[in-house]
ChimeraX commands (.cxc) that place a marker at each C-alpha (Angstrom):
marker #1 position -0.18,-0.04,-0.36 radius 0.5
marker #1 position 1.23,3.62,-0.74 radius 0.5
marker #1 position 1.96,6.14,1.19 radius 0.5
marker #1 position -0.66,8.00,-0.73 radius 0.5
marker #1 position -3.25,5.32,0.13 radius 0.5
marker #1 position -2.44,4.97,3.54 radius 0.5
marker #1 position -3.12,8.37,4.09 radius 0.5
marker #1 position -6.75,8.40,2.02 radius 0.5
marker #1 position -7.39,5.56,3.94 radius 0.5
marker #1 position -6.93,7.50,7.50 radius 0.5
marker #1 position -8.75,10.64,6.42 radius 0.5
marker #1 position -11.59,8.37,5.69 radius 0.5
marker #1 position -11.48,6.38,8.37 radius 0.5
marker #1 position -10.72,10.21,10.53 radius 0.5
marker #1 position -14.33,11.52,8.51 radius 0.5
marker #1 position -16.13,8.43,9.02 radius 0.5
marker #1 position -15.67,8.95,13.03 radius 0.5
marker #1 position -15.76,12.42,13.55 radius 0.5
marker #1 position -19.39,11.72,11.63 radius 0.5
marker #1 position -19.98,8.91,13.79 radius 0.5
marker #1 position -19.24,11.19,17.12 radius 0.5
marker #1 position -21.77,14.40,15.90 radius 0.5
marker #1 position -24.79,11.31,15.88 radius 0.5
marker #1 position -23.60,10.04,19.10 radius 0.5
marker #1 position -23.53,13.27,21.09 radius 0.5
marker #1 position -20.66,14.90,22.94 radius 0.5
marker #1 position -18.41,12.51,24.37 radius 0.5
marker #1 position -18.37,10.67,21.43 radius 0.5
marker #1 position -17.15,14.00,20.13 radius 0.5
marker #1 position -14.05,14.62,22.13 radius 0.5
marker #1 position -12.78,10.84,21.47 radius 0.5
marker #1 position -12.86,11.95,17.74 radius 0.5
marker #1 position -10.72,15.03,18.77 radius 0.5
marker #1 position -8.83,12.94,20.24 radius 0.5
marker #1 position -8.56,10.51,17.53 radius 0.5
marker #1 position -7.69,13.21,15.22 radius 0.5
marker #1 position -5.13,14.79,17.16 radius 0.5
marker #1 position -3.04,10.78,17.35 radius 0.5
marker #1 position -3.84,10.27,13.85 radius 0.5
marker #1 position -1.82,14.08,13.49 radius 0.5
marker #1 position 0.50,12.80,15.90 radius 0.5
marker #1 position 1.26,9.64,13.79 radius 0.5
marker #1 position 1.59,11.70,10.09 radius 0.5
marker #1 position 3.94,14.06,11.33 radius 0.5
marker #1 position 6.19,11.06,13.07 radius 0.5
marker #1 position 6.03,9.21,9.61 radius 0.5
marker #1 position 6.92,12.35,7.69 radius 0.5
marker #1 position 10.64,12.67,9.60 radius 0.5
marker #1 position 11.01,9.09,8.98 radius 0.5
marker #1 position 9.93,9.52,5.14 radius 0.5
marker #1 position 12.30,13.26,5.50 radius 0.5
marker #1 position 15.22,11.41,6.42 radius 0.5
marker #1 position 14.96,8.19,4.11 radius 0.5
marker #1 position 17.93,7.87,1.73 radius 0.5
marker #1 position 15.49,7.66,-1.57 radius 0.5
marker #1 position 18.59,8.24,-3.79 radius 0.5
marker #1 position 20.76,5.15,-1.89 radius 0.5
marker #1 position 17.68,3.00,-2.30 radius 0.5
marker #1 position 17.65,3.58,-5.95 radius 0.5
marker #1 position 21.32,3.14,-6.58 radius 0.5
marker #1 position 20.89,0.03,-4.50 radius 0.5
marker #1 position 18.32,-1.37,-7.12 radius 0.5
marker #1 position 20.52,-0.17,-9.76 radius 0.5
marker #1 position 23.17,-1.99,-8.74 radius 0.5
marker #1 position 20.82,-5.47,-8.18 radius 0.5
marker #1 position 19.49,-4.74,-11.37 radius 0.5
marker #1 position 23.32,-4.47,-13.05 radius 0.5
marker #1 position 24.22,-7.99,-11.23 radius 0.5
marker #1 position 21.22,-9.62,-12.23 radius 0.5
marker #1 position 22.24,-8.44,-15.87 radius 0.5
marker #1 position 25.58,-9.42,-15.91 radius 0.5
marker #1 position 25.26,-12.89,-15.01 radius 0.5
marker #1 position 22.49,-13.35,-17.51 radius 0.5
marker #1 position 24.39,-12.41,-19.77 radius 0.5
marker #1 position 27.69,-14.62,-18.69 radius 0.5
marker #1 position 24.76,-17.32,-19.23 radius 0.5
marker link #1:1,2 radius 0.2
marker link #1:2,3 radius 0.2
marker link #1:3,4 radius 0.2
marker link #1:4,5 radius 0.2
marker link #1:5,6 radius 0.2
marker link #1:6,7 radius 0.2
marker link #1:7,8 radius 0.2
marker link #1:8,9 radius 0.2
marker link #1:9,10 radius 0.2
marker link #1:10,11 radius 0.2
marker link #1:11,12 radius 0.2
marker link #1:12,13 radius 0.2
marker link #1:13,14 radius 0.2
marker link #1:14,15 radius 0.2
marker link #1:15,16 radius 0.2
marker link #1:16,17 radius 0.2
marker link #1:17,18 radius 0.2
marker link #1:18,19 radius 0.2
marker link #1:19,20 radius 0.2
marker link #1:20,21 radius 0.2
marker link #1:21,22 radius 0.2
marker link #1:22,23 radius 0.2
marker link #1:23,24 radius 0.2
marker link #1:24,25 radius 0.2
marker link #1:25,26 radius 0.2
marker link #1:26,27 radius 0.2
marker link #1:27,28 radius 0.2
marker link #1:28,29 radius 0.2
marker link #1:29,30 radius 0.2
marker link #1:30,31 radius 0.2
marker link #1:31,32 radius 0.2
marker link #1:32,33 radius 0.2
marker link #1:33,34 radius 0.2
marker link #1:34,35 radius 0.2
marker link #1:35,36 radius 0.2
marker link #1:36,37 radius 0.2
marker link #1:37,38 radius 0.2
marker link #1:38,39 radius 0.2
marker link #1:39,40 radius 0.2
marker link #1:40,41 radius 0.2
marker link #1:41,42 radius 0.2
marker link #1:42,43 radius 0.2
marker link #1:43,44 radius 0.2
marker link #1:44,45 radius 0.2
marker link #1:45,46 radius 0.2
marker link #1:46,47 radius 0.2
marker link #1:47,48 radius 0.2
marker link #1:48,49 radius 0.2
marker link #1:49,50 radius 0.2
marker link #1:50,51 radius 0.2
marker link #1:51,52 radius 0.2
marker link #1:52,53 radius 0.2
marker link #1:53,54 radius 0.2
marker link #1:54,55 radius 0.2
marker link #1:55,56 radius 0.2
marker link #1:56,57 radius 0.2
marker link #1:57,58 radius 0.2
marker link #1:58,59 radius 0.2
marker link #1:59,60 radius 0.2
marker link #1:60,61 radius 0.2
marker link #1:61,62 radius 0.2
marker link #1:62,63 radius 0.2
marker link #1:63,64 radius 0.2
marker link #1:64,65 radius 0.2
marker link #1:65,66 radius 0.2
marker link #1:66,67 radius 0.2
marker link #1:67,68 radius 0.2
marker link #1:68,69 radius 0.2
marker link #1:69,70 radius 0.2
marker link #1:70,71 radius 0.2
marker link #1:71,72 radius 0.2
marker link #1:72,73 radius 0.2
marker link #1:73,74 radius 0.2
marker link #1:74,75 radius 0.2
marker link #1:75,76 radius 0.2
view
């Protein structure tokens, strides 16, 4: 599941929780607010991890692996 899909699913769940909270009264609404804050906290943590992830290093590793696979196939 991609990051975009995960974010969309979290937003959908958050919206459903907020709608359910509005129907069930103020106590459910406060739970929805707490839930929304928790989702925001997790999203910030995920963004931090993604920011410090090394996409260039991962791409180079994939290229190196592909190069090894191609050189092995060519030598046969």
